[in-house]
N, CA, C and O atoms as a DFTB+ gen file, in Angstrom:
736 C
 N C O
     1  1     115.824     119.772      99.859
     2  2     115.827     120.130     101.086
     3  2     115.363     119.343     102.242
     4  3     114.556     118.418     102.147
     5  1     115.945     119.776     103.412
     6  2     115.211     118.882     104.542
     7  2     114.348     119.384     105.321
     8  3     114.611     120.488     105.799
     9  1     113.368     118.879     105.594
    10  2     112.217     119.209     107.089
    11  2     113.406     119.277     107.891
    12  3     114.562     118.885     107.732
    13  1     112.717     119.961     108.909
    14  2     113.639     120.219     110.317
    15  2     112.576     120.666     111.228
    16  3     111.578     121.323     110.934
    17  1     112.962     120.178     112.472
    18  2     111.815     120.979     113.658
    19  2     112.749     121.736     114.580
    20  3     113.811     121.153     114.798
    21  1     112.610     122.702     115.064
    22  2     113.274     123.295     115.576
    23  2     112.427     123.439     117.245
    24  3     111.224     123.676     117.348
    25  1     113.323     123.246     118.377
    26  2     112.701     123.445     119.680
    27  2     112.822     123.924     120.569
    28  3     113.445     123.311     121.435
    29  1     112.399     125.039     120.824
    30  2     113.148     126.067     121.367
    31  2     112.679     125.983     123.017
    32  3     111.598     125.540     123.405
    33  1     113.649     126.463     123.783
    34  2     113.921     126.216     125.470
    35  2     113.207     127.403     125.966
    36  3     113.497     128.551     125.627
    37  1     112.251     127.082     126.790
    38  2     112.087     128.407     127.833
    39  2     111.427     129.197     127.230
    40  3     111.427     130.278     127.820
    41  1     110.579     129.206     125.905
    42  2     109.946     130.591     125.967
    43  2     108.752     130.491     126.006
    44  3     108.293     129.372     125.780
    45  1     107.739     131.700     126.327
    46  2     106.565     131.925     126.746
    47  2     106.130     131.044     127.881
    48  3     105.058     130.438     127.893
    49  1     107.056     131.013     128.860
    50  2     106.886     130.215     130.463
    51  2     106.678     131.101     131.371
    52  3     107.451     132.056     131.437
    53  1     105.830     131.012     132.076
    54  2     105.893     131.928     133.320
    55  2     105.765     133.224     132.559
    56  3     106.348     134.000     133.317
    57  1     105.381     133.895     131.578
    58  2     105.316     135.450     131.259
    59  2     107.152     135.768     131.000
    60  3     107.543     136.915     130.784
    61  1     108.016     134.707     131.057
    62  2     109.334     135.031     130.635
    63  2     109.498     134.851     129.005
    64  3     108.598     134.356     128.326
    65  1     110.700     135.291     128.477
    66  2     111.216     135.214     127.070
    67  2     110.131     135.325     126.080
    68  3     109.993     134.419     125.258
    69  1     109.470     136.187     126.078
    70  2     107.981     136.236     125.208
    71  2     108.441     135.945     123.914
    72  3     109.509     136.488     123.631
    73  1     107.899     135.193     122.995
    74  2     107.935     135.379     121.473
    75  2     106.566     134.971     120.878
    76  3     105.969     133.913     121.076
    77  1     106.168     136.065     120.074
    78  2     105.234     136.084     119.396
    79  2     105.548     134.683     118.134
    80  3     106.695     134.515     117.718
    81  1     104.545     133.905     117.715
    82  2     104.585     132.729     117.050
    83  2     105.022     133.527     115.443
    84  3     106.030     133.165     114.836
    85  1     104.199     134.512     114.967
    86  2     104.265     135.374     113.871
    87  2     105.720     135.787     113.569
    88  3     106.188     135.612     112.444
    89  1     106.464     136.355     114.609
    90  2     107.673     136.870     114.339
    91  2     108.629     135.802     114.624
    92  3     109.741     136.096     114.183
    93  1     108.593     134.750     115.161
    94  2     109.069     133.724     114.948
    95  2     109.381     133.046     113.695
    96  3     110.516     133.061     113.219
    97  1     108.373     132.442     113.143
    98  2     108.199     132.272     111.606
    99  2     108.665     133.129     111.057
   100  3     109.469     132.652     110.256
   101  1     108.638     134.476     110.983
   102  2     109.217     135.462     110.265
   103  2     110.920     135.419     109.810
   104  3     111.552     135.580     108.766
   105  1     111.306     135.034     111.568
   106  2     112.692     135.377     111.751
   107  2     113.270     133.975     111.065
   108  3     114.353     134.043     110.483
   109  1     112.581     132.740     111.124
   110  2     113.237     131.644     110.380
   111  2     112.721     131.799     108.830
   112  3     113.293     131.138     107.963
   113  1     112.139     132.269     108.642
   114  2     111.776     132.819     106.817
   115  2     113.114     133.819     106.444
   116  3     113.658     133.690     105.348
   117  1     113.532     134.679     107.290
   118  2     114.786     135.520     107.097
   119  2     115.949     134.409     106.866
   120  3     116.691     134.512     105.889
   121  1     116.084     133.350     107.790
   122  2     117.438     132.726     107.532
   123  2     117.503     131.884     106.121
   124  3     118.392     131.212     105.599
   125  1     116.055     132.248     105.711
   126  2     116.347     131.533     104.182
   127  2     115.448     130.146     104.096
   128  3     115.410     129.474     103.065
   129  1     114.620     129.745     105.481
   130  2     114.169     128.537     105.140
   131  2     113.066     128.970     104.649
   132  3     112.722     130.135     104.453
   133  1     112.293     127.626     104.375
   134  2     110.824     127.909     103.673
   135  2     109.578     127.166     104.425
   136  3     109.767     126.959     105.624
   137  1     108.300     126.726     103.867
   138  2     107.518     125.608     104.399
   139  2     107.550     126.219     106.053
   140  3     107.790     125.363     106.904
   141  1     107.364     127.373     106.450
   142  2     107.528     127.560     108.040
   143  2     106.599     127.428     108.507
   144  3     105.668     127.865     107.829
   145  1     106.203     126.804     109.853
   146  2     104.944     126.727     110.478
   147  2     105.579     126.453     112.188
   148  3     106.577     125.846     112.575
   149  1     104.497     127.202     112.939
   150  2     104.871     126.807     114.331
   151  2     103.569     126.373     115.038
   152  3     102.435     126.572     114.604
   153  1     103.883     125.773     116.148
   154  2     102.844     124.656     116.928
   155  2     102.772     125.485     118.220
   156  3     103.627     126.150     118.806
   157  1     101.365     125.209     118.499
   158  2     101.099     126.384     119.960
   159  2     102.403     127.388     120.430
   160  3     103.494     127.288     119.868
   161  1     102.200     128.180     121.320
   162  2     103.044     129.445     122.075
   163  2     104.262     128.563     122.581
   164  3     105.141     129.300     123.029
   165  1     104.536     127.443     122.640
   166  2     105.795     127.118     123.536
   167  2     107.182     126.742     122.620
   168  3     108.122     126.145     123.145
   169  1     107.205     127.221     120.974
   170  2     108.323     127.586     120.118
   171  2     108.767     126.398     119.700
   172  3     109.895     125.933     119.866
   173  1     107.866     125.925     119.160
   174  2     108.034     124.573     118.309
   175  2     107.754     124.986     116.666
   176  3     106.597     125.020     116.249
   177  1     108.983     125.314     115.720
   178  2     109.038     125.191     114.644
   179  2     109.572     124.407     113.294
   180  3     110.720     124.008     113.096
   181  1     108.396     124.292     112.390
   182  2     108.549     123.358     111.471
   183  2     109.061     123.943     109.900
   184  3     108.344     124.737     109.292
   185  1     110.281     123.493     109.367
   186  2     110.558     124.197     108.270
   187  2     111.263     123.503     107.364
   188  3     111.614     122.399     107.781
   189  1     111.597     123.767     106.258
   190  2     112.359     123.234     105.117
   191  2     113.662     124.190     104.962
   192  3     113.735     125.352     104.562
   193  1     114.585     123.370     105.380
   194  2     115.906     123.853     105.398
   195  2     116.391     124.501     104.167
   196  3     116.493     123.899     103.099
   197  1     116.728     125.916     104.364
   198  2     117.094     126.226     102.685
   199  2     118.521     126.628     102.791
   200  3     119.016     127.592     102.206
   201  1     119.137     125.809     103.586
   202  2     120.583     125.962     103.562
   203  2     121.162     124.514     103.379
   204  3     121.357     123.652     104.236
   205  1     121.388     124.485     101.996
   206  2     122.081     122.834     101.514
   207  2     123.286     122.458     102.736
   208  3     124.095     123.230     103.249
   209  1     123.112     121.195     102.953
   210  2     124.154     120.575     103.712
   211  2     124.243     121.270     105.326
   212  3     125.191     121.153     106.103
   213  1     123.147     121.906     105.524
   214  2     123.527     122.368     107.027
   215  2     123.468     121.389     107.845
   216  3     122.477     120.659     107.851
   217  1     124.553     121.183     108.717
   218  2     123.669     120.206     109.798
   219  2     123.261     120.780     111.030
   220  3     123.526     121.968     111.217
   221  1     122.612     120.081     111.972
   222  2     122.108     120.207     113.162
   223  2     122.746     121.666     113.975
   224  3     122.165     122.714     114.259
   225  1     124.056     121.273     114.182
   226  2     124.728     122.236     114.956
   227  2     124.379     123.971     114.249
   228  3     123.838     124.872     114.891
   229  1     124.791     124.061     113.000
   230  2     125.074     124.924     112.043
   231  2     123.535     125.415     112.169
   232  3     123.404     126.618     111.947
   233  1     122.360     124.723     112.478
   234  2     121.236     125.053     111.908
   235  2     120.251     125.761     113.804
   236  3     119.458     126.686     113.979
   237  1     120.704     125.015     114.530
   238  2     121.022     125.399     116.166
   239  2     121.523     126.968     116.202
   240  3     120.800     127.896     116.563
   241  1     122.779     127.089     115.799
   242  2     123.409     127.976     115.900
   243  2     122.954     129.514     115.551
   244  3     123.023     130.539     116.229
   245  1     122.377     129.231     113.995
   246  2     121.978     129.885     113.183
   247  2     120.582     130.678     114.086
   248  3     120.618     131.871     114.387
   249  1     119.745     130.028     114.327
   250  2     118.446     130.106     115.102
   251  2     119.035     130.712     116.222
   252  3     118.465     131.778     116.455
   253  1     120.063     130.438     117.116
   254  2     120.177     130.769     118.561
   255  2     120.434     132.679     118.341
   256  3     119.936     133.683     118.849
   257  1     121.451     132.408     117.333
   258  2     122.001     133.944     116.902
   259  2     121.120     134.713     116.185
   260  3     121.699     135.714     115.762
   261  1     120.326     134.683     115.969
   262  2     119.225     135.337     115.047
   263  2     117.998     135.922     116.086
   264  3     117.633     137.093     115.987
   265  1     117.350     134.915     117.176
   266  2     116.856     135.354     117.947
   267  2     117.093     136.086     118.914
   268  3     116.248     136.895     119.298
   269  1     118.983     135.882     119.853
   270  2     119.675     136.932     120.127
   271  2     119.628     138.395     119.323
   272  3     119.251     139.447     119.838
   273  1     120.169     138.207     117.727
   274  2     120.205     139.382     117.272
   275  2     118.805     140.515     117.380
   276  3     118.755     141.661     117.827
   277  1     117.727     139.625     116.757
   278  2     116.738     140.040     116.657
   279  2     115.187     140.407     117.664
   280  3     114.227     141.172     117.570
   281  1     115.594     139.513     118.465
   282  2     115.147     139.368     119.853
   283  2     115.168     139.959     121.115
   284  3     114.269     140.338     121.866
   285  1     116.496     139.956     121.195
   286  2     117.294     140.600     122.471
   287  2     117.044     139.264     123.398
   288  3     117.200     139.473     124.601
   289  1     116.682     137.933     123.029
   290  2     116.556     136.590     124.186
   291  2     117.715     135.658     123.700
   292  3     118.003     135.360     122.541
   293  1     118.272     135.296     124.795
   294  2     118.991     133.986     124.859
   295  2     118.070     132.495     124.905
   296  3     117.431     131.954     125.807
   297  1     118.274     132.221     123.826
   298  2     117.466     130.758     123.686
   299  2     117.953     129.384     123.452
   300  3     118.046     129.201     122.238
   301  1     118.195     128.658     123.931
   302  2     118.787     127.379     123.101
   303  2     117.571     126.575     122.294
   304  3     116.443     126.192     122.604
   305  1     118.188     126.537     121.400
   306  2     117.370     125.566     120.089
   307  2     117.877     124.473     120.033
   308  3     119.091     124.280     119.978
   309  1     116.754     123.354     120.043
   310  2     117.441     122.195     119.232
   311  2     116.511     121.737     118.160
   312  3     115.284     121.679     118.240
   313  1     117.288     121.412     117.117
   314  2     116.892     120.615     115.855
   315  2     116.597     119.230     115.804
   316  3     117.284     118.528     116.545
   317  1     115.865     118.749     115.207
   318  2     115.466     117.190     114.913
   319  2     115.043     116.699     113.661
   320  3     114.002     117.329     113.473
   321  1     115.185     116.075     112.840
   322  2     114.613     115.988     111.661
   323  2     112.949     115.249     112.164
   324  3     112.906     114.819     113.317
   325  1     111.913     115.151     111.472
   326  2     111.118     114.429     111.370
   327  2     111.247     112.773     111.809
   328  3     110.698     112.125     112.699
   329  1     111.876     112.543     111.140
   330  2     112.716     110.975     111.004
   331  2     112.789     110.680     112.599
   332  3     112.078     109.898     113.229
   333  1     113.897     111.559     113.118
   334  2     114.394     111.332     114.618
   335  2     113.400     111.646     115.399
   336  3     113.510     111.166     116.527
   337  1     112.512     112.248     115.222
   338  2     111.406     112.339     116.158
   339  2     110.406     111.182     116.301
   340  3     109.987     110.810     117.397
   341  1     110.071     110.669     115.198
   342  2     109.529     109.626     114.632
   343  2     110.474     108.301     115.455
   344  3     109.898     107.376     116.028
   345  1     111.642     108.395     115.398
   346  2     112.136     107.018     115.952
   347  2     112.099     107.320     117.375
   348  3     111.792     106.398     118.131
   349  1     112.389     108.583     117.908
   350  2     111.987     108.727     119.271
   351  2     110.424     107.910     120.181
   352  3     110.151     107.277     121.200
   353  1     109.800     108.469     118.991
   354  2     108.652     107.981     119.620
   355  2     108.457     106.475     119.369
   356  3     107.880     105.879     120.278
   357  1     108.804     105.812     118.384
   358  2     108.905     104.477     118.340
   359  2     109.864     104.054     119.336
   360  3     109.915     102.826     119.418
   361  1     110.703     104.721     120.182
   362  2     111.523     104.051     121.120
   363  2     110.720     104.163     122.122
   364  3     110.932     103.185     122.838
   365  1     109.798     104.907     122.637
   366  2     109.011     105.179     123.614
   367  2     109.008     104.206     124.637
   368  3     108.409     103.236     124.172
   369  1     109.408     103.944     125.906
   370  2     109.523     102.571     126.610
   371  2     108.298     102.691     127.613
   372  3     108.313     102.056     128.668
   373  1     107.253     103.504     127.273
   374  2     106.164     103.422     128.192
   375  2     105.147     103.433     127.246
   376  3     104.226     104.216     127.481
   377  1     105.073     102.694     126.136
   378  2     103.617     102.786     125.315
   379  2     102.521     102.809     125.630
   380  3     101.608     103.156     124.880
   381  1     102.357     102.369     127.049
   382  2     100.882     102.203     127.394
   383  2     100.501     103.869     128.128
   384  3      99.376     104.034     128.599
   385  1     101.485     104.972     128.162
   386  2     100.894     106.113     128.805
   387  2     100.036     106.769     127.977
   388  3      99.633     106.388     126.878
   389  1      99.691     108.102     128.749
   390  2      98.576     108.972     128.387
   391  2      99.387     109.763     128.033
   392  3     100.282     110.132     128.793
   393  1      99.203     110.408     126.238
   394  2     100.078     111.306     125.638
   395  2     100.556     112.505     126.508
   396  3     101.701     112.953     126.446
   397  1      99.288     113.129     127.567
   398  2     100.201     114.099     127.918
   399  2     100.451     114.079     129.294
   400  3     100.571     115.093     129.981
   401  1     100.542     112.771     129.754
   402  2     101.515     112.335     131.009
   403  2     103.172     111.808     130.579
   404  3     103.973     111.276     131.347
   405  1     103.342     112.078     129.394
   406  2     104.788     111.449     129.114
   407  2     105.286     112.575     128.260
   408  3     104.698     113.179     127.364
   409  1     106.895     112.776     128.888
   410  2     107.578     114.164     128.166
   411  2     108.470     113.259     127.613
   412  3     108.802     112.155     128.043
   413  1     108.944     114.051     126.266
   414  2     110.314     113.397     125.749
   415  2     110.937     114.428     125.892
   416  3     110.505     115.509     125.492
   417  1     112.084     114.276     126.498
   418  2     113.266     115.215     126.814
   419  2     114.122     115.490     125.578
   420  3     114.561     114.355     125.386
   421  1     114.642     116.239     124.627
   422  2     115.337     116.256     124.103
   423  2     116.895     116.921     124.375
   424  3     117.067     118.093     124.710
   425  1     117.683     116.203     124.221
   426  2     118.931     116.799     124.987
   427  2     120.003     116.633     123.419
   428  3     120.026     115.896     122.433
   429  1     120.847     117.890     123.988
   430  2     121.762     118.183     122.867
   431  2     122.667     117.253     122.493
   432  3     122.936     116.991     121.320
   433  1     123.191     116.700     123.527
   434  2     124.199     115.447     123.409
   435  2     123.817     114.265     124.512
   436  3     123.090     114.434     125.490
   437  1     124.331     113.300     124.212
   438  2     124.020     111.905     125.173
   439  2     124.490     112.489     126.530
   440  3     125.538     113.125     126.643
   441  1     123.865     112.296     127.283
   442  2     123.986     112.647     128.770
   443  2     125.559     111.213     129.471
   444  3     125.827     110.053     129.156
   445  1     126.090     112.099     130.358
   446  2     127.093     110.943     130.712
   447  2     126.259     109.840     131.797
   448  3     125.274     110.088     132.491
   449  1     127.023     108.554     131.671
   450  2     126.300     107.415     132.291
   451  2     125.759     107.882     133.701
   452  3     124.790     107.153     133.915
   453  1     125.923     108.751     134.767
   454  2     125.641     108.935     136.012
   455  2     124.914     110.171     135.727
   456  3     124.293     110.502     136.738
   457  1     124.753     110.921     134.837
   458  2     124.011     111.934     134.764
   459  2     122.885     112.307     135.860
   460  3     122.796     113.404     136.412
   461  1     122.059     111.218     136.072
   462  2     120.812     111.294     136.299
   463  2     120.717     109.987     137.684
   464  3     119.724     109.264     137.770
   465  1     121.638     109.898     138.449
   466  2     122.183     109.133     139.407
   467  2     121.005     109.310     140.557
   468  3     120.165     108.543     141.027
   469  1     121.361     110.719     140.783
   470  2     120.365     111.169     142.124
   471  2     119.078     111.443     141.919
   472  3     118.433     111.690     142.938
   473  1     118.366     111.479     140.632
   474  2     116.952     111.281     140.448
   475  2     116.751     110.093     140.500
   476  3     115.646     109.775     140.938
   477  1     117.711     108.959     140.086
   478  2     117.288     107.782     140.178
   479  2     116.934     107.352     141.774
   480  3     116.197     106.400     142.028
   481  1     117.418     107.996     142.568
   482  2     116.928     107.570     143.941
   483  2     115.855     108.512     144.612
   484  3     115.611     108.437     145.816
   485  1     115.158     109.501     143.672
   486  2     113.913     110.081     144.191
   487  2     113.004     108.907     144.627
   488  3     112.968     107.796     144.098
   489  1     112.182     109.396     145.816
   490  2     110.877     108.424     145.946
   491  2     109.998     109.013     145.315
   492  3     109.533     110.071     145.739
   493  1     109.579     108.441     144.144
   494  2     108.813     109.056     143.020
   495  2     107.284     108.375     143.061
   496  3     106.486     108.707     142.185
   497  1     106.977     107.631     143.864
   498  2     105.601     106.846     143.557
   499  2     105.638     106.136     142.163
   500  3     106.564     105.345     141.983
   501  1     104.950     106.285     141.399
   502  2     104.215     105.751     140.237
   503  2     105.064     106.231     139.099
   504  3     105.066     105.441     138.155
   505  1     105.937     107.540     138.896
   506  2     106.707     108.577     138.035
   507  2     107.759     107.315     137.640
   508  3     107.800     106.331     138.378
   509  1     108.445     107.383     136.664
   510  2     109.715     106.933     136.023
   511  2     110.212     107.091     134.743
   512  3     109.445     107.436     133.844
   513  1     111.066     106.944     134.586
   514  2     111.997     107.847     133.471
   515  2     113.103     106.485     133.088
   516  3     113.531     105.652     133.887
   517  1     113.394     106.586     131.564
   518  2     114.179     105.873     130.876
   519  2     115.011     107.246     130.072
   520  3     114.549     108.313     129.668
   521  1     116.270     106.756     130.050
   522  2     117.364     107.485     128.486
   523  2     117.584     106.622     127.605
   524  3     117.892     105.448     127.807
   525  1     117.422     107.217     126.465
   526  2     117.823     106.417     125.475
   527  2     118.558     107.461     124.328
   528  3     117.900     108.446     123.990
   529  1     119.767     107.278     123.794
   530  2     120.589     108.178     123.507
   531  2     120.512     109.894     123.948
   532  3     121.163     110.387     124.869
   533  1     119.810     110.443     123.291
   534  2     119.874     111.649     123.262
   535  2     118.278     112.321     123.550
   536  3     117.733     113.380     123.237
   537  1     117.924     111.272     124.209
   538  2     116.174     111.708     124.568
   539  2     115.648     110.799     125.860
   540  3     115.557     109.586     126.048
   541  1     115.387     111.824     126.555
   542  2     114.967     111.311     127.889
   543  2     113.303     111.080     128.280
   544  3     112.406     111.912     128.148
   545  1     113.209     109.883     128.728
   546  2     111.401     109.822     128.548
   547  2     111.101     109.733     129.810
   548  3     111.536     108.801     130.486
   549  1     110.066     110.986     130.479
   550  2     109.789     110.966     132.008
   551  2     108.027     110.531     131.839
   552  3     107.232     111.124     131.110
   553  1     107.787     109.601     132.534
   554  2     106.476     109.527     132.711
   555  2     105.982     109.462     133.875
   556  3     106.353     108.692     134.761
   557  1     104.914     110.450     133.959
   558  2     103.930     111.003     135.561
   559  2     102.585     110.524     135.335
   560  3     101.848     111.233     134.650
   561  1     102.137     109.410     135.812
   562  2     100.927     108.993     135.647
   563  2      99.576     110.046     136.467
   564  3      98.362     110.170     136.304
   565  1     100.262     110.445     137.072
   566  2      99.581     111.513     138.229
   567  2      99.633     112.669     137.910
   568  3      98.877     113.417     138.530
   569  1     100.503     113.265     136.861
   570  2     100.796     114.235     136.323
   571  2     101.909     114.901     136.794
   572  3     102.340     114.662     137.922
   573  1     102.570     115.939     135.853
   574  2     103.781     116.157     135.893
   575  2     103.933     117.676     136.794
   576  3     104.903     118.034     137.462
   577  1     102.877     118.274     136.605
   578  2     103.156     119.194     137.694
   579  2     103.482     118.963     139.014
   580  3     104.248     119.718     139.611
   581  1     102.693     117.447     139.824
   582  2     103.131     117.665     141.097
   583  2     104.154     116.270     140.976
   584  3     103.878     115.405     141.807
   585  1     104.982     116.037     140.302
   586  2     106.095     115.236     140.076
   587  2     106.995     115.085     140.681
   588  3     107.939     115.542     140.038
   589  1     107.529     114.437     142.203
   590  2     108.720     114.880     142.543
   591  2     110.191     114.262     141.393
   592  3     111.321     114.751     141.356
   593  1     109.830     113.456     140.835
   594  2     110.881     113.076     139.738
   595  2     110.938     114.156     138.930
   596  3     112.048     114.645     138.722
   597  1     110.033     114.608     138.458
   598  2     110.589     115.560     137.341
   599  2     111.149     116.901     137.882
   600  3     111.958     117.650     137.335
   601  1     110.523     117.033     139.102
   602  2     111.488     118.032     139.897
   603  2     113.039     118.260     140.186
   604  3     113.790     119.235     140.190
   605  1     113.167     116.794     140.443
   606  2     114.822     116.351     140.763
   607  2     115.264     116.389     139.121
   608  3     116.236     117.133     138.991
   609  1     114.962     115.980     138.235
   610  2     115.242     115.634     136.975
   611  2     115.287     117.349     136.469
   612  3     115.592     117.665     135.319
   613  1     115.070     117.957     137.119
   614  2     114.923     119.467     136.542
   615  2     116.214     120.259     137.126
   616  3     116.657     121.271     136.583
   617  1     116.753     119.689     138.274
   618  2     117.631     120.350     138.780
   619  2     119.247     119.482     138.251
   620  3     120.296     119.838     138.787
   621  1     119.249     118.741     137.543
   622  2     120.186     117.949     136.889
   623  2     120.960     118.601     135.826
   624  3     120.424     118.709     134.723
   625  1     122.082     119.026     135.996
   626  2     123.144     119.558     135.341
   627  2     123.362     118.662     133.876
   628  3     124.414     118.136     133.514
   629  1     122.373     118.657     133.331
   630  2     122.996     117.792     132.100
   631  2     123.003     118.774     130.985
   632  3     122.889     119.994     131.097
   633  1     123.175     117.982     129.730
   634  2     123.143     119.022     128.681
   635  2     122.219     119.804     128.319
   636  3     121.215     119.812     129.031
   637  1     122.248     120.557     127.310
   638  2     120.879     121.738     127.092
   639  2     120.338     120.695     126.690
   640  3     120.954     119.773     126.155
   641  1     118.817     120.725     126.952
   642  2     117.758     120.180     126.575
   643  2     116.144     120.982     126.621
   644  3     115.899     122.097     127.082
   645  1     115.314     120.138     126.071
   646  2     113.461     120.923     126.110
   647  2     112.975     119.700     126.029
   648  3     113.589     118.679     125.718
   649  1     111.800     119.823     126.328
   650  2     111.040     118.912     126.316
   651  2     109.315     119.210     126.059
   652  3     108.694     120.232     126.348
   653  1     108.841     118.046     125.469
   654  2     107.664     118.373     124.739
   655  2     106.487     116.912     125.358
   656  3     106.753     115.727     125.556
   657  1     105.459     117.520     125.478
   658  2     104.542     116.010     125.949
   659  2     104.574     114.979     124.512
   660  3     105.198     115.323     123.508
   661  1     103.949     113.928     124.580
   662  2     103.742     113.267     123.601
   663  2     102.910     113.259     122.122
   664  3     103.030     112.758     121.004
   665  1     102.087     114.052     122.782
   666  2     101.058     114.562     121.994
   667  2     101.600     115.661     120.887
   668  3     101.330     115.745     119.689
   669  1     102.502     116.511     121.753
   670  2     103.048     117.427     120.872
   671  2     103.815     117.087     119.996
   672  3     103.741     117.562     118.863
   673  1     104.907     115.994     120.430
   674  2     105.760     115.488     119.236
   675  2     105.191     114.705     118.097
   676  3     105.530     114.736     116.914
   677  1     104.136     113.902     118.760
   678  2     102.854     113.238     117.094
   679  2     102.624     114.728     116.625
   680  3     103.334     114.910     115.636
   681  1     102.104     115.556     116.859
   682  2     101.831     116.883     116.029
   683  2     102.784     117.390     115.111
   684  3     102.587     117.710     113.939
   685  1     103.800     117.430     115.739
   686  2     104.913     118.041     115.274
   687  2     105.630     117.382     113.900
   688  3     106.207     117.982     112.993
   689  1     105.390     115.934     114.061
   690  2     105.600     114.764     113.016
   691  2     104.468     115.099     112.008
   692  3     104.756     115.404     110.851
   693  1     103.249     115.047     112.416
   694  2     102.507     115.223     111.140
   695  2     102.397     116.548     110.553
   696  3     101.676     116.643     109.560
   697  1     102.988     117.598     110.993
   698  2     103.296     119.022     110.522
   699  2     104.131     118.972     109.598
   700  3     104.070     119.632     108.561
   701  1     105.150     118.030     109.954
   702  2     106.706     117.613     109.179
   703  2     106.115     117.657     107.660
   704  3     106.577     118.410     106.802
   705  1     105.188     116.884     107.468
   706  2     104.706     116.640     106.009
   707  2     104.288     117.699     105.361
   708  3     103.438     118.390     105.924
   709  1     104.764     118.087     104.049
   710  2     104.431     119.201     103.494
   711  2     103.891     118.420     101.911
   712  3     104.514     117.580     101.261
   713  1     102.606     119.003     101.619
   714  2     101.987     118.619     100.258
   715  2     102.888     119.169      99.138
   716  3     103.119     120.378      99.169
   717  1     103.256     118.659      98.460
   718  2     103.998     119.429      97.265
   719  2     102.815     119.713      96.254
   720  3     102.110     118.710      96.141
   721  1     102.397     120.754      95.503
   722  2     101.243     121.029      94.634
   723  2     101.305     119.860      93.439
   724  3     102.464     119.519      93.202
   725  1     100.478     119.305      92.787
   726  2     100.338     118.905      91.743
   727  2     100.700     119.257      90.656
   728  3     100.038     120.248      90.348
   729  1     101.526     118.944      89.744
   730  2     101.472     119.620      88.507
   731  2     100.354     118.870      87.138
   732  3     100.032     117.683      87.110
   733  1      99.991     119.771      86.261
   734  2      99.272     118.544      85.586
   735  2      99.912     119.159      84.324
   736  3      99.743     118.630      83.226
């Protein structure tokens, strides 16, 4: 059984698409997954897949359908393995960034080569971004909330995506390690 991390897009933000984490854990368990844990109130679910040979697309679709059916919400879900999250952290092009000021945006698919061309032209001061595969890294040393670059990137018609700061991604990796009880 494989550990997975589901990242839900846009829940519990600005009072919209409210989902209680206990309800979310129960929903994922009803899908047959085990060792389910959530982290903070923004839709981060760590679980052991109970569906042998289920691929990322299958897991994403199953969780999205369950959220729609049980909670009446249309929510995009992106799934990554802890190894994929660790690889994204390792590939971070801004290693000296303060973790709370570096967003890793996980994309459902690789973007077109020119997807972020308009954002590249934004006068963004010290803010900068890089794309590596299906991860976009946004470094905003003065804060993400005031970033013109973050705003411009938010307007890009790109693949389905959801962002987490570096500290959250690291915590999700840590939560992914389940200790197996020792047998005597």
